[in-house]
Every structure is written in C-alpha cells, then in structure tokens.
C-alpha angles and dihedrals in degrees: 000000000000122000117261093255091056091064114084121236094264091054092048089051091048090054090046095048094048092046091050093048094047104035094051096061105001092242131098111196128199087245092055092048092048090052094046090050090050093049094047090050086058089061093056107026095161096052114117109254095240091048090047090052092050090048092046093049091047092054090048089051090048091055093043091050094053093042093053105028105029110016093161086068095055100087094039088053093048089049092048091051092050090048091049090050091051091051098039103042102061093173114089092214092065093050090047088052091054090051091047092050092049089050089051090052090052092053099048091096091052099256141059111227125210093257090054091050091052091048092047092051093048095046091046088056094042094051089050105255097125098071 
C-alpha cells in the first residue's frame, strides 16, 4: 500500500466517504456508492473517465484492504485523512463542501442515525470547521 500522501485528494476523499458510509451503519448501499462516486467526480471533473474509474477502484481497494487486513489502522487512517484535508484545503468553502457531502451521504437512506451524527460532529471538528 502507498503512504497517505501518495494518494491524491480525490482518492483520500473516496476513502473517507466510503468509510463514513459503511462505518456508521455497517452497510454500504448501491445508492450510497452511486452518490459517493458522483461527489468524487465533482472533485476532479476534468479527469478522463477511464483514469477516474482506475483511481476510484484503487481508493475502494485501499479502504477494503485496511478494513479486512489491518482494521486497527482504520480510524488512524480516517483521522490522518481529515487532518490532511484541514491542512491542505486552506479555503473554508472546500472544507464546508466536504462536510455538506458527508451530510448528504448520511441522509440518503432518509434518516441520520446517532452514529452518523457523532461522525459528522467529529469530522467537522477534524477538518477545521469548528473554529
């Protein structure tokens, strides 16, 4: 596996969004995956479709590998991604967009559960929106 810094922003976001969607209710629906893919495409609108697909699949594999082979690294990786986003994205608007997209992912099933609320609050803080 590559180091965190070797993954471009859109792959880090893919990992974060998939982790959020799955870890908050231990289910990853087709609707959630379709929304995640749509949101990630928005972060790299000029990327060739085949290259986007390769990058998206690589990020999914990164998440799956950690989940199944090194689960103790899951939360540290999520926290490192959030910290990296806070440091890298200096403009508040981009960090607000991430939070908004996470919130949209949480509502796709029609409700926001307590675990999703906790994750949203933590990620909001970790990406620097609570200052």
